[in-house]
Backbone and ligand atoms as CSV (ligand in chain L), in Angstrom:
chain,resi,resn,atom,element,x,y,z
A,1,MET,N,N,41.238,39.910,-18.808
A,1,MET,CA,C,42.175,38.844,-18.485
A,1,MET,C,C,42.129,38.497,-17.007
A,2,LEU,N,N,41.998,39.523,-16.201
A,2,LEU,CA,C,41.916,39.285,-14.761
A,2,LEU,C,C,40.680,38.441,-14.440
A,3,ILE,N,N,39.556,38.800,-15.052
A,3,ILE,CA,C,38.321,38.056,-14.792
A,3,ILE,C,C,38.478,36.604,-15.249
A,4,ALA,N,N,39.067,36.427,-16.435
A,4,ALA,CA,C,39.261,35.068,-16.941
A,4,ALA,C,C,40.137,34.266,-15.983
A,5,GLY,N,N,41.148,34.896,-15.449
A,5,GLY,CA,C,42.035,34.207,-14.524
A,5,GLY,C,C,41.319,33.766,-13.265
A,6,ILE,N,N,40.455,34.612,-12.756
A,6,ILE,CA,C,39.700,34.267,-11.549
A,6,ILE,C,C,38.770,33.086,-11.823
A,7,LEU,N,N,38.091,33.127,-12.970
A,7,LEU,CA,C,37.190,32.030,-13.308
A,7,LEU,C,C,37.974,30.738,-13.496
A,8,ALA,N,N,39.147,30.840,-14.111
A,8,ALA,CA,C,39.944,29.633,-14.350
A,8,ALA,C,C,40.285,28.945,-13.029
A,9,LEU,N,N,40.509,29.724,-11.990
A,9,LEU,CA,C,40.840,29.150,-10.687
A,9,LEU,C,C,39.657,28.382,-10.090
A,10,THR,N,N,38.442,28.767,-10.474
A,10,THR,CA,C,37.270,28.148,-9.859
A,10,THR,C,C,36.775,26.931,-10.651
A,11,LEU,N,N,37.328,26.674,-11.815
A,11,LEU,CA,C,36.865,25.546,-12.617
A,11,LEU,C,C,37.475,24.243,-12.098
A,12,PRO,N,N,36.827,23.099,-12.275
A,12,PRO,CA,C,35.483,22.958,-12.802
A,12,PRO,C,C,34.428,23.273,-11.744
A,13,PHE,N,N,33.253,23.603,-12.207
A,13,PHE,CA,C,32.189,23.898,-11.250
A,13,PHE,C,C,30.907,23.179,-11.662
A,14,VAL,N,N,30.096,22.881,-10.682
A,14,VAL,CA,C,28.806,22.246,-10.939
A,14,VAL,C,C,27.729,23.178,-10.419
A,15,LEU,N,N,26.826,23.544,-11.289
A,15,LEU,CA,C,25.700,24.365,-10.867
A,15,LEU,C,C,24.619,23.447,-10.318
A,16,GLY,N,N,23.811,23.968,-9.417
A,16,GLY,CA,C,22.824,23.135,-8.739
A,16,GLY,C,C,21.719,22.648,-9.643
A,17,ASN,N,N,20.869,21.830,-9.099
A,17,ASN,CA,C,19.760,21.255,-9.853
A,17,ASN,C,C,18.880,22.366,-10.431
A,18,TYR,N,N,18.694,22.361,-11.740
A,18,TYR,CA,C,17.882,23.375,-12.408
A,18,TYR,C,C,16.380,23.131,-12.232
A,19,LEU,N,N,16.001,21.949,-11.806
A,19,LEU,CA,C,14.582,21.590,-11.779
A,19,LEU,C,C,13.899,22.061,-10.507
A,20,GLN,N,N,12.651,22.429,-10.642
A,20,GLN,CA,C,11.833,22.769,-9.484
A,20,GLN,C,C,11.045,21.529,-9.053
A,21,ASN,N,N,10.829,21.415,-7.765
A,21,ASN,CA,C,10.054,20.293,-7.233
A,21,ASN,C,C,10.550,18.953,-7.794
A,22,PRO,N,N,11.864,18.710,-7.765
A,22,PRO,CA,C,12.435,17.544,-8.458
A,22,PRO,C,C,12.034,16.202,-7.859
A,23,GLY,N,N,11.602,16.213,-6.587
A,23,GLY,CA,C,11.245,14.955,-5.927
A,23,GLY,C,C,9.765,14.832,-5.609
A,24,PHE,N,N,8.940,15.716,-6.191
A,24,PHE,CA,C,7.479,15.625,-6.092
A,24,PHE,C,C,6.937,15.805,-4.677
A,25,GLU,N,N,7.759,16.370,-3.785
A,25,GLU,CA,C,7.252,16.662,-2.434
A,25,GLU,C,C,6.239,17.807,-2.497
A,26,GLY,N,N,6.284,18.591,-3.584
A,26,GLY,CA,C,5.302,19.655,-3.808
A,26,GLY,C,C,4.198,19.235,-4.760
A,27,GLY,N,N,3.907,17.944,-4.851
A,27,GLY,CA,C,2.848,17.449,-5.725
A,27,GLY,C,C,3.242,17.567,-7.191
A,28,MET,N,N,2.308,18.012,-8.037
A,28,MET,CA,C,2.550,18.119,-9.482
A,28,MET,C,C,3.224,19.439,-9.856
A,29,SER,N,N,3.417,20.307,-8.893
A,29,SER,CA,C,3.928,21.648,-9.168
A,29,SER,C,C,5.168,21.618,-10.061
A,30,ALA,N,N,5.162,22.446,-11.113
A,30,ALA,CA,C,6.252,22.637,-12.076
A,30,ALA,C,C,6.357,21.518,-13.119
A,31,TRP,N,N,5.583,20.456,-13.010
A,31,TRP,CA,C,5.646,19.339,-13.953
A,31,TRP,C,C,4.452,19.327,-14.889
A,32,ASN,N,N,4.673,18.871,-16.125
A,32,ASN,CA,C,3.609,18.676,-17.094
A,32,ASN,C,C,3.459,17.183,-17.350
A,33,ALA,N,N,2.226,16.710,-17.289
A,33,ALA,CA,C,1.962,15.290,-17.545
A,33,ALA,C,C,1.310,15.136,-18.907
A,34,PHE,N,N,1.792,14.147,-19.670
A,34,PHE,CA,C,1.226,13.823,-20.980
A,34,PHE,C,C,0.760,12.372,-20.942
A,35,GLY,N,N,-0.450,12.110,-21.393
A,35,GLY,CA,C,-0.958,10.742,-21.431
A,35,GLY,C,C,-1.596,10.331,-20.115
A,36,LYS,N,N,-2.019,9.069,-20.069
A,36,LYS,CA,C,-2.834,8.584,-18.948
A,36,LYS,C,C,-1.997,8.179,-17.731
A,37,GLY,N,N,-2.674,8.144,-16.571
A,37,GLY,CA,C,-2.194,7.369,-15.437
A,37,GLY,C,C,-1.248,8.049,-14.470
A,38,TRP,N,N,-0.929,9.333,-14.662
A,38,TRP,CA,C,0.061,9.981,-13.786
A,38,TRP,C,C,-0.581,10.463,-12.487
A,39,ARG,N,N,0.095,10.238,-11.377
A,39,ARG,CA,C,-0.343,10.770,-10.091
A,39,ARG,C,C,0.835,10.790,-9.120
A,40,VAL,N,N,0.791,11.743,-8.194
A,40,VAL,CA,C,1.791,11.789,-7.132
A,40,VAL,C,C,1.336,10.834,-6.037
A,41,SER,N,N,2.276,10.031,-5.536
A,41,SER,CA,C,1.913,8.967,-4.600
A,41,SER,C,C,2.781,9.020,-3.348
A,42,ASP,N,N,2.159,8.739,-2.201
A,42,ASP,CA,C,2.920,8.569,-0.956
A,42,ASP,C,C,2.760,7.138,-0.422
A,43,TRP,N,N,2.431,6.205,-1.343
A,43,TRP,CA,C,2.253,4.805,-0.936
A,43,TRP,C,C,3.576,4.216,-0.424
A,44,LYS,N,N,3.461,3.423,0.638
A,44,LYS,CA,C,4.613,2.651,1.102
A,44,LYS,C,C,4.119,1.481,1.937
A,45,ASN,N,N,4.968,0.438,2.022
A,45,ASN,CA,C,4.731,-0.629,2.989
A,45,ASN,C,C,6.051,-0.921,3.697
A,46,ASP,N,N,6.174,-2.063,4.328
A,46,ASP,CA,C,7.374,-2.328,5.124
A,46,ASP,C,C,8.637,-2.466,4.279
A,47,THR,N,N,8.483,-2.869,3.027
A,47,THR,CA,C,9.667,-3.174,2.222
A,47,THR,C,C,9.834,-2.275,1.003
A,48,SER,N,N,8.833,-1.494,0.672
A,48,SER,CA,C,8.918,-0.714,-0.557
A,48,SER,C,C,8.179,0.605,-0.401
A,49,SER,N,N,8.389,1.496,-1.368
A,49,SER,CA,C,7.789,2.822,-1.298
A,49,SER,C,C,7.770,3.439,-2.692
A,50,ASP,N,N,6.812,4.319,-2.930
A,50,ASP,CA,C,6.812,5.075,-4.187
A,50,ASP,C,C,7.744,6.286,-4.116
A,51,ALA,N,N,8.378,6.527,-2.967
A,51,ALA,CA,C,9.351,7.611,-2.814
A,51,ALA,C,C,10.749,7.012,-2.712
A,52,PHE,N,N,11.681,7.547,-3.537
A,52,PHE,CA,C,13.084,7.159,-3.333
A,52,PHE,C,C,13.667,7.963,-2.185
A,53,SER,N,N,13.290,9.240,-2.096
A,53,SER,CA,C,13.603,10.052,-0.923
A,53,SER,C,C,12.386,10.920,-0.620
A,54,GLY,N,N,12.363,11.521,0.556
A,54,GLY,CA,C,11.164,12.233,0.969
A,54,GLY,C,C,10.016,11.259,1.152
A,55,SER,N,N,8.789,11.741,0.933
A,55,SER,CA,C,7.633,10.876,1.159
A,55,SER,C,C,6.770,10.698,-0.090
A,56,HIS,N,N,7.155,11.332,-1.235
A,56,HIS,CA,C,6.325,11.243,-2.435
A,56,HIS,C,C,7.168,10.911,-3.668
A,57,GLY,N,N,6.546,10.220,-4.599
A,57,GLY,CA,C,7.136,9.966,-5.914
A,57,GLY,C,C,6.056,10.123,-6.971
A,58,MET,N,N,6.466,10.057,-8.246
A,58,MET,CA,C,5.520,10.190,-9.358
A,58,MET,C,C,5.277,8.826,-9.966
A,59,VAL,N,N,3.994,8.443,-9.999
A,59,VAL,CA,C,3.615,7.117,-10.499
A,59,VAL,C,C,2.854,7.247,-11.811
A,60,ASP,N,N,3.184,6.398,-12.763
A,60,ASP,CA,C,2.303,6.201,-13.911
A,60,ASP,C,C,1.731,4.798,-13.812
A,61,GLU,N,N,0.405,4.746,-13.749
A,61,GLU,CA,C,-0.289,3.463,-13.583
A,61,GLU,C,C,-0.811,2.975,-14.925
A,62,ILE,N,N,-0.520,1.701,-15.227
A,62,ILE,CA,C,-1.004,1.087,-16.461
A,62,ILE,C,C,-2.167,0.178,-16.124
A,63,GLY,N,N,-3.331,0.509,-16.671
A,63,GLY,CA,C,-4.555,-0.213,-16.339
A,63,GLY,C,C,-4.881,-1.301,-17.343
A,64,LEU,N,N,-5.745,-2.218,-16.939
A,64,LEU,CA,C,-6.078,-3.383,-17.757
A,64,LEU,C,C,-6.758,-2.996,-19.066
A,65,SER,N,N,-7.446,-1.873,-19.069
A,65,SER,CA,C,-8.168,-1.489,-20.292
A,65,SER,C,C,-7.434,-0.424,-21.092
A,66,ASP,N,N,-6.169,-0.185,-20.757
A,66,ASP,CA,C,-5.431,0.844,-21.483
A,66,ASP,C,C,-5.139,0.396,-22.921
A,67,THR,N,N,-4.836,1.377,-23.742
A,67,THR,CA,C,-4.659,1.135,-25.170
A,67,THR,C,C,-3.221,0.723,-25.482
A,68,ASN,N,N,-3.053,-0.180,-26.418
A,68,ASN,CA,C,-1.711,-0.592,-26.842
A,68,ASN,C,C,-0.969,0.567,-27.501
A,69,GLU,N,N,0.356,0.501,-27.481
A,69,GLU,CA,C,1.216,1.479,-28.142
A,69,GLU,C,C,0.964,2.909,-27.662
A,70,GLU,N,N,0.796,3.015,-26.361
A,70,GLU,CA,C,0.573,4.340,-25.783
A,70,GLU,C,C,1.873,4.963,-25.331
A,71,TRP,N,N,1.971,6.268,-25.470
A,71,TRP,CA,C,3.105,7.046,-24.956
A,71,TRP,C,C,2.622,7.945,-23.831
A,72,ARG,N,N,3.415,8.029,-22.782
A,72,ARG,CA,C,3.106,8.888,-21.637
A,72,ARG,C,C,4.405,9.542,-21.187
A,73,ALA,N,N,4.302,10.738,-20.612
A,73,ALA,CA,C,5.527,11.402,-20.148
A,73,ALA,C,C,5.211,12.411,-19.056
A,74,ILE,N,N,6.180,12.576,-18.178
A,74,ILE,CA,C,6.167,13.656,-17.195
A,74,ILE,C,C,7.380,14.519,-17.524
A,75,SER,N,N,7.199,15.844,-17.600
A,75,SER,CA,C,8.316,16.654,-18.099
A,75,SER,C,C,8.369,18.033,-17.463
A,76,GLN,N,N,9.554,18.615,-17.587
A,76,GLN,CA,C,9.797,19.982,-17.128
A,76,GLN,C,C,10.772,20.624,-18.112
A,77,THR,N,N,10.519,21.880,-18.480
A,77,THR,CA,C,11.366,22.597,-19.432
A,77,THR,C,C,12.130,23.687,-18.703
A,78,VAL,N,N,13.446,23.770,-18.965
A,78,VAL,CA,C,14.272,24.771,-18.289
A,78,VAL,C,C,15.124,25.513,-19.311
A,79,ARG,N,N,15.487,26.754,-18.991
A,79,ARG,CA,C,16.422,27.516,-19.817
A,79,ARG,C,C,17.818,26.933,-19.638
A,80,ILE,N,N,18.607,26.974,-20.693
A,80,ILE,CA,C,19.981,26.488,-20.601
A,80,ILE,C,C,20.943,27.547,-21.105
A,81,GLN,N,N,22.233,27.318,-20.846
A,81,GLN,CA,C,23.286,28.257,-21.205
A,81,GLN,C,C,24.219,27.617,-22.206
A,82,ALA,N,N,24.551,28.339,-23.250
A,82,ALA,CA,C,25.549,27.839,-24.202
A,82,ALA,C,C,26.882,27.659,-23.481
A,83,GLY,N,N,27.672,26.724,-23.913
A,83,GLY,CA,C,29.018,26.561,-23.373
A,83,GLY,C,C,29.091,25.684,-22.142
A,84,LEU,N,N,27.978,25.136,-21.701
A,84,LEU,CA,C,27.997,24.237,-20.549
A,84,LEU,C,C,27.668,22.811,-21.012
A,85,THR,N,N,28.007,21.881,-20.154
A,85,THR,CA,C,27.681,20.479,-20.390
A,85,THR,C,C,26.694,20.058,-19.315
A,86,TYR,N,N,25.707,19.262,-19.696
A,86,TYR,CA,C,24.624,18.954,-18.759
A,86,TYR,C,C,24.517,17.456,-18.482
A,87,THR,N,N,24.080,17.164,-17.265
A,87,THR,CA,C,23.814,15.788,-16.869
A,87,THR,C,C,22.414,15.712,-16.250
A,88,ALA,N,N,21.642,14.741,-16.673
A,88,ALA,CA,C,20.305,14.514,-16.111
A,88,ALA,C,C,20.275,13.152,-15.428
A,89,LYS,N,N,19.503,13.086,-14.332
A,89,LYS,CA,C,19.367,11.833,-13.583
A,89,LYS,C,C,17.944,11.709,-13.055
A,90,THR,N,N,17.524,10.492,-12.840
A,90,THR,CA,C,16.331,10.242,-12.039
A,90,THR,C,C,16.452,8.830,-11.462
A,91,ARG,N,N,15.537,8.495,-10.584
A,91,ARG,CA,C,15.451,7.124,-10.055
A,91,ARG,C,C,14.147,6.534,-10.553
A,92,ILE,N,N,14.222,5.270,-11.000
A,92,ILE,CA,C,13.046,4.595,-11.574
A,92,ILE,C,C,12.821,3.265,-10.879
A,93,ARG,N,N,11.561,3.033,-10.493
A,93,ARG,CA,C,11.136,1.731,-9.956
A,93,ARG,C,C,9.996,1.219,-10.828
A,94,THR,N,N,9.978,-0.075,-11.114
A,94,THR,CA,C,8.906,-0.629,-11.943
A,94,THR,C,C,8.324,-1.879,-11.298
A,95,VAL,N,N,6.998,-2.011,-11.426
A,95,VAL,CA,C,6.264,-3.111,-10.799
A,95,VAL,C,C,5.261,-3.668,-11.807
A,96,GLN,N,N,5.345,-4.964,-12.068
A,96,GLN,CA,C,4.385,-5.618,-12.975
A,96,GLN,C,C,4.271,-4.860,-14.293
A,97,MET,N,N,5.408,-4.475,-14.847
A,97,MET,CA,C,5.379,-3.571,-16.004
A,97,MET,C,C,4.979,-4.267,-17.297
A,98,GLY,N,N,5.024,-5.608,-17.331
A,98,GLY,CA,C,4.556,-6.326,-18.515
A,98,GLY,C,C,5.271,-5.867,-19.774
A,99,LEU,N,N,4.548,-5.726,-20.854
A,99,LEU,CA,C,5.140,-5.321,-22.133
A,99,LEU,C,C,5.135,-3.804,-22.250
A,100,SER,N,N,6.059,-3.199,-21.501
A,100,SER,CA,C,6.207,-1.745,-21.540
A,100,SER,C,C,7.669,-1.425,-21.251
A,101,GLU,N,N,8.021,-0.171,-21.384
A,101,GLU,CA,C,9.375,0.272,-21.049
A,101,GLU,C,C,9.285,1.696,-20.526
A,102,CYS,N,N,10.350,2.150,-19.874
A,102,CYS,CA,C,10.414,3.539,-19.456
A,102,CYS,C,C,11.873,3.968,-19.416
A,103,TYR,N,N,12.087,5.278,-19.472
A,103,TYR,CA,C,13.452,5.810,-19.500
A,103,TYR,C,C,13.432,7.315,-19.254
A,104,LEU,N,N,14.631,7.852,-19.067
A,104,LEU,CA,C,14.846,9.293,-18.919
A,104,LEU,C,C,15.257,9.848,-20.275
A,105,GLU,N,N,14.712,11.011,-20.630
A,105,GLU,CA,C,15.017,11.606,-21.933
A,105,GLU,C,C,15.316,13.090,-21.752
A,106,VAL,N,N,16.306,13.577,-22.502
A,106,VAL,CA,C,16.620,15.009,-22.525
A,106,VAL,C,C,16.575,15.473,-23.970
A,107,GLU,N,N,15.822,16.538,-24.220
A,107,GLU,CA,C,15.798,17.156,-25.541
A,107,GLU,C,C,16.300,18.579,-25.428
A,108,PHE,N,N,17.199,18.969,-26.319
A,108,PHE,CA,C,17.630,20.362,-26.403
A,108,PHE,C,C,16.849,21.044,-27.520
A,109,LEU,N,N,16.250,22.193,-27.184
A,109,LEU,CA,C,15.353,22.878,-28.115
A,109,LEU,C,C,15.936,24.216,-28.546
A,110,GLY,N,N,15.622,24.599,-29.794
A,110,GLY,CA,C,15.969,25.912,-30.306
A,110,GLY,C,C,14.911,26.943,-29.939
A,111,ALA,N,N,15.079,28.151,-30.441
A,111,ALA,CA,C,14.189,29.265,-30.083
A,111,ALA,C,C,12.745,29.021,-30.522
A,112,GLN,N,N,12.554,28.224,-31.556
A,112,GLN,CA,C,11.194,27.921,-32.040
A,112,GLN,C,C,10.678,26.611,-31.424
A,113,THR,N,N,11.258,26.194,-30.318
A,113,THR,CA,C,10.987,24.914,-29.645
A,113,THR,C,C,11.174,23.712,-30.573
A,114,ASN,N,N,11.999,23.910,-31.597
A,114,ASN,CA,C,12.376,22.795,-32.470
A,114,ASN,C,C,13.419,21.923,-31.763
A,115,VAL,N,N,13.322,20.609,-31.962
A,115,VAL,CA,C,14.244,19.681,-31.305
A,115,VAL,C,C,15.573,19.656,-32.064
A,116,LEU,N,N,16.659,20.034,-31.365
A,116,LEU,CA,C,17.991,20.038,-31.980
A,116,LEU,C,C,18.720,18.729,-31.720
A,117,LYS,N,N,18.505,18.155,-30.539
A,117,LYS,CA,C,19.202,16.924,-30.201
A,117,LYS,C,C,18.439,16.233,-29.069
A,118,GLN,N,N,18.453,14.906,-29.077
A,118,GLN,CA,C,17.735,14.132,-28.055
A,118,GLN,C,C,18.644,13.029,-27.514
A,119,PHE,N,N,18.592,12.853,-26.204
A,119,PHE,CA,C,19.376,11.803,-25.555
A,119,PHE,C,C,18.454,10.988,-24.660
A,120,GLN,N,N,18.721,9.685,-24.546
A,120,GLN,CA,C,17.923,8.820,-23.677
A,120,GLN,C,C,18.831,7.977,-22.799
A,121,SER,N,N,18.359,7.716,-21.584
A,121,SER,CA,C,19.056,6.774,-20.714
A,121,SER,C,C,18.830,5.358,-21.244
A,122,LYS,N,N,19.525,4.401,-20.633
A,122,LYS,CA,C,19.227,2.994,-20.879
A,122,LYS,C,C,17.740,2.753,-20.578
A,123,HIS,N,N,17.080,1.992,-21.444
A,123,HIS,CA,C,15.651,1.741,-21.227
A,123,HIS,C,C,15.460,0.669,-20.143
A,124,VAL,N,N,14.466,0.896,-19.289
A,124,VAL,CA,C,14.097,-0.096,-18.271
A,124,VAL,C,C,12.980,-0.944,-18.866
A,125,ASN,N,N,13.215,-2.261,-18.976
A,125,ASN,CA,C,12.177,-3.107,-19.567
A,125,ASN,C,C,11.882,-4.366,-18.762
A,126,SER,N,N,12.316,-4.376,-17.487
A,126,SER,CA,C,11.861,-5.423,-16.571
A,126,SER,C,C,11.736,-4.813,-15.181
A,127,ASP,N,N,11.003,-5.492,-14.309
A,127,ASP,CA,C,10.745,-4.925,-12.983
A,127,ASP,C,C,12.038,-4.739,-12.204
A,128,GLN,N,N,12.111,-3.640,-11.472
A,128,GLN,CA,C,13.312,-3.357,-10.678
A,128,GLN,C,C,12.945,-2.480,-9.484
A,129,PRO,N,N,13.719,-2.568,-8.375
A,129,PRO,CA,C,13.594,-1.566,-7.316
A,129,PRO,C,C,14.174,-0.251,-7.831
A,130,PHE,N,N,14.062,0.826,-7.066
A,130,PHE,CA,C,14.583,2.111,-7.511
A,130,PHE,C,C,16.035,1.981,-7.957
A,131,ALA,N,N,16.325,2.441,-9.182
A,131,ALA,CA,C,17.693,2.423,-9.723
A,131,ALA,C,C,17.911,3.703,-10.506
A,132,LEU,N,N,19.177,4.097,-10.584
A,132,LEU,CA,C,19.542,5.346,-11.230
A,132,LEU,C,C,19.415,5.237,-12.750
A,133,ALA,N,N,18.838,6.260,-13.366
A,133,ALA,CA,C,18.853,6.413,-14.832
A,133,ALA,C,C,19.563,7.724,-15.144
A,134,VAL,N,N,20.479,7.701,-16.102
A,134,VAL,CA,C,21.352,8.852,-16.341
A,134,VAL,C,C,21.458,9.177,-17.824
A,135,VAL,N,N,21.463,10.477,-18.115
A,135,VAL,CA,C,21.918,11.001,-19.409
A,135,VAL,C,C,23.041,11.951,-19.059
A,136,SER,N,N,24.290,11.602,-19.400
A,136,SER,CA,C,25.412,12.337,-18.814
A,136,SER,C,C,26.275,13.049,-19.833
A,137,GLY,N,N,26.799,14.199,-19.391
A,137,GLY,CA,C,27.871,14.881,-20.097
A,137,GLY,C,C,27.546,15.321,-21.503
A,138,GLU,N,N,26.330,15.743,-21.743
A,138,GLU,CA,C,25.957,16.098,-23.105
A,138,GLU,C,C,26.181,17.579,-23.359
A,139,GLU,N,N,26.940,17.881,-24.409
A,139,GLU,CA,C,27.178,19.274,-24.768
A,139,GLU,C,C,25.924,19.857,-25.412
A,140,VAL,N,N,25.699,21.129,-25.115
A,140,VAL,CA,C,24.532,21.803,-25.667
A,140,VAL,C,C,24.783,22.137,-27.132
A,141,PRO,N,N,23.851,21.757,-28.020
A,141,PRO,CA,C,24.029,22.110,-29.432
A,141,PRO,C,C,24.002,23.627,-29.618
A,142,ARG,N,N,24.707,24.106,-30.625
A,142,ARG,CA,C,24.665,25.517,-30.980
A,142,ARG,C,C,23.200,25.936,-31.183
A,143,ASN,N,N,22.829,27.110,-30.697
A,143,ASN,CA,C,21.481,27.672,-30.864
A,143,ASN,C,C,20.428,27.075,-29.933
A,144,ALA,N,N,20.812,26.166,-29.057
A,144,ALA,CA,C,19.831,25.634,-28.111
A,144,ALA,C,C,19.555,26.668,-27.014
A,145,VAL,N,N,18.294,26.824,-26.648
A,145,VAL,CA,C,17.931,27.802,-25.615
A,145,VAL,C,C,17.235,27.156,-24.414
A,146,SER,N,N,16.710,25.947,-24.597
A,146,SER,CA,C,16.035,25.299,-23.475
A,146,SER,C,C,16.205,23.783,-23.587
A,147,ALA,N,N,15.901,23.117,-22.482
A,147,ALA,CA,C,15.957,21.661,-22.461
A,147,ALA,C,C,14.686,21.128,-21.819
A,148,VAL,N,N,14.194,20.032,-22.347
A,148,VAL,CA,C,13.075,19.308,-21.745
A,148,VAL,C,C,13.630,18.061,-21.079
A,149,ILE,N,N,13.357,17.918,-19.788
A,149,ILE,CA,C,13.771,16.734,-19.037
A,149,ILE,C,C,12.509,15.929,-18.809
A,150,ARG,N,N,12.542,14.648,-19.224
A,150,ARG,CA,C,11.284,13.919,-19.359
A,150,ARG,C,C,11.438,12.491,-18.844
A,151,GLY,N,N,10.478,12.051,-18.061
A,151,GLY,CA,C,10.341,10.635,-17.755
A,151,GLY,C,C,9.330,10.055,-18.722
A,152,VAL,N,N,9.742,9.058,-19.498
A,152,VAL,CA,C,8.899,8.526,-20.569
A,152,VAL,C,C,8.445,7.108,-20.227
A,153,VAL,N,N,7.171,6.834,-20.477
A,153,VAL,CA,C,6.627,5.476,-20.373
A,153,VAL,C,C,6.033,5.109,-21.719
A,154,HIS,N,N,6.425,3.953,-22.243
A,154,HIS,CA,C,5.905,3.464,-23.517
A,154,HIS,C,C,5.255,2.110,-23.269
A,155,LEU,N,N,3.958,2.058,-23.462
A,155,LEU,CA,C,3.189,0.820,-23.266
A,155,LEU,C,C,3.022,0.132,-24.614
A,156,PHE,N,N,3.627,-1.046,-24.751
A,156,PHE,CA,C,3.490,-1.777,-26.011
A,156,PHE,C,C,2.156,-2.510,-26.099
A,157,LEU,N,N,1.804,-3.161,-24.979
A,157,LEU,CA,C,0.589,-3.980,-24.969
A,157,LEU,C,C,-0.052,-3.871,-23.581
A,158,ALA,N,N,-1.336,-3.536,-23.538
A,158,ALA,CA,C,-2.022,-3.384,-22.252
A,158,ALA,C,C,-1.996,-4.705,-21.480
A,159,PRO,N,N,-1.807,-4.638,-20.161
A,159,PRO,CA,C,-1.754,-5.870,-19.368
A,159,PRO,C,C,-3.121,-6.546,-19.287
A,160,ARG,N,N,-3.087,-7.879,-19.141
A,160,ARG,CA,C,-4.344,-8.632,-19.045
A,160,ARG,C,C,-4.662,-9.036,-17.612
A,161,ASP,N,N,-3.628,-9.181,-16.788
A,161,ASP,CA,C,-3.823,-9.792,-15.479
A,161,ASP,C,C,-3.661,-8.840,-14.305
A,162,ALA,N,N,-2.726,-7.892,-14.406
A,162,ALA,CA,C,-2.398,-7.077,-13.240
A,162,ALA,C,C,-2.046,-5.649,-13.673
A,163,VAL,N,N,-2.479,-4.709,-12.871
A,163,VAL,CA,C,-2.136,-3.310,-13.118
A,163,VAL,C,C,-0.629,-3.128,-12.916
A,164,GLY,N,N,-0.014,-2.312,-13.746
A,164,GLY,CA,C,1.430,-2.071,-13.654
A,164,GLY,C,C,1.742,-0.659,-13.208
A,165,PHE,N,N,2.962,-0.478,-12.700
A,165,PHE,CA,C,3.365,0.844,-12.189
A,165,PHE,C,C,4.784,1.184,-12.626
A,166,HIS,N,N,4.963,2.397,-13.131
A,166,HIS,CA,C,6.284,2.987,-13.355
A,166,HIS,C,C,6.408,4.143,-12.374
A,167,VAL,N,N,7.459,4.144,-11.557
A,167,VAL,CA,C,7.596,5.151,-10.496
A,167,VAL,C,C,8.897,5.921,-10.703
A,168,PHE,N,N,8.803,7.252,-10.652
A,168,PHE,CA,C,9.962,8.139,-10.811
A,168,PHE,C,C,10.112,8.993,-9.557
A,169,ASP,N,N,11.358,9.236,-9.153
A,169,ASP,CA,C,11.606,10.192,-8.058
A,169,ASP,C,C,13.005,10.799,-8.233
A,170,ASP,N,N,13.182,11.970,-7.662
A,170,ASP,CA,C,14.485,12.657,-7.596
A,170,ASP,C,C,15.126,12.891,-8.960
A,171,PHE,N,N,14.420,13.657,-9.793
A,171,PHE,CA,C,15.020,14.122,-11.045
A,171,PHE,C,C,16.094,15.164,-10.734
A,172,GLU,N,N,17.149,15.163,-11.548
A,172,GLU,CA,C,18.193,16.193,-11.465
A,172,GLU,C,C,18.548,16.646,-12.864
A,173,PHE,N,N,18.876,17.932,-12.995
A,173,PHE,CA,C,19.447,18.426,-14.253
A,173,PHE,C,C,20.517,19.435,-13.856
A,174,ASP,N,N,21.772,19.020,-13.990
A,174,ASP,CA,C,22.904,19.813,-13.512
A,174,ASP,C,C,23.770,20.246,-14.686
A,175,ALA,N,N,24.420,21.393,-14.536
A,175,ALA,CA,C,25.383,21.864,-15.534
A,175,ALA,C,C,26.785,21.760,-14.976
A,176,VAL,N,N,27.700,21.349,-15.836
A,176,VAL,CA,C,29.112,21.310,-15.472
A,176,VAL,C,C,29.847,22.193,-16.470
A,177,GLY,N,N,30.581,23.195,-15.977
A,177,GLY,CA,C,31.138,24.197,-16.880
A,177,GLY,C,C,32.631,24.135,-17.068
A,178,ASN,N,N,33.178,22.957,-17.322
A,178,ASN,CA,C,34.641,22.869,-17.375
A,178,ASN,C,C,35.221,22.343,-18.671
A,179,THR,N,N,34.372,22.061,-19.645
A,179,THR,CA,C,34.914,21.314,-20.782
A,179,THR,C,C,34.783,22.019,-22.131
A,180,MET,N,N,33.953,23.044,-22.209
A,180,MET,CA,C,33.640,23.574,-23.538
A,180,MET,C,C,34.739,24.472,-24.113
A,181,ASN,N,N,35.562,25.049,-23.263
A,181,ASN,CA,C,36.565,25.999,-23.744
A,181,ASN,C,C,37.890,25.755,-23.019
A,182,PRO,N,N,38.583,24.694,-23.372
A,182,PRO,CA,C,39.793,24.324,-22.621
A,182,PRO,C,C,40.855,25.414,-22.649
A,183,GLY,N,N,40.889,26.252,-23.720
A,183,GLY,CA,C,41.868,27.333,-23.779
A,183,GLY,C,C,41.614,28.412,-22.752
A,184,PHE,N,N,40.408,28.442,-22.234
A,184,PHE,CA,C,39.985,29.486,-21.304
A,184,PHE,C,C,40.790,29.452,-19.995
A,185,ALA,N,N,41.236,28.255,-19.621
A,185,ALA,CA,C,41.978,28.124,-18.362
A,185,ALA,C,C,43.416,28.609,-18.479
A,186,GLN,N,N,43.841,28.929,-19.705
A,186,GLN,CA,C,45.223,29.396,-19.908
A,186,GLN,C,C,45.198,30.689,-20.701
A,187,PRO,N,N,44.672,31.777,-20.127
A,187,PRO,CA,C,44.470,33.027,-20.866
A,187,PRO,C,C,45.814,33.668,-21.273
L,1,CA,CA,CA,10.341,12.299,-3.449
């Protein structure tokens, strides 16, 4: 009871970013790339940059000869804790994206890496400067042991005129531990 009382005084709490190398300043380290076109970029000019913060971001380049209906993703898998609520974020910039879309996705996995639940941010389907994409406040399903945090690019139709770019930077995956057991604060 004493321990519960002490914890109750500290709620709510936010645990730090679970992701490693979340802003790609360490290159590809800790990230898995699926599909074509992924590279870490430090490109910038006077008005724009592939980095939302720091000097690097993750770019997926769509080429003129790429195949229609292609899926691509950059992802990181982390252990999770039952009883917490999680929020994922990233920043997305798109250039000449044509007939494609991109978004942030979170999957909660069971012990056999089976997908228990999937959440997606609002899909980006027109060009934009860096803007926030969020999957917020999702409770962990019973039996979930890990989460995949993923930047997804879906190419509907390969471009004919200009190469396109989807740029991601500053992924976050945070836990908030104040909502799963409301009785806990009143032991
Ligand atoms: Ca960065």
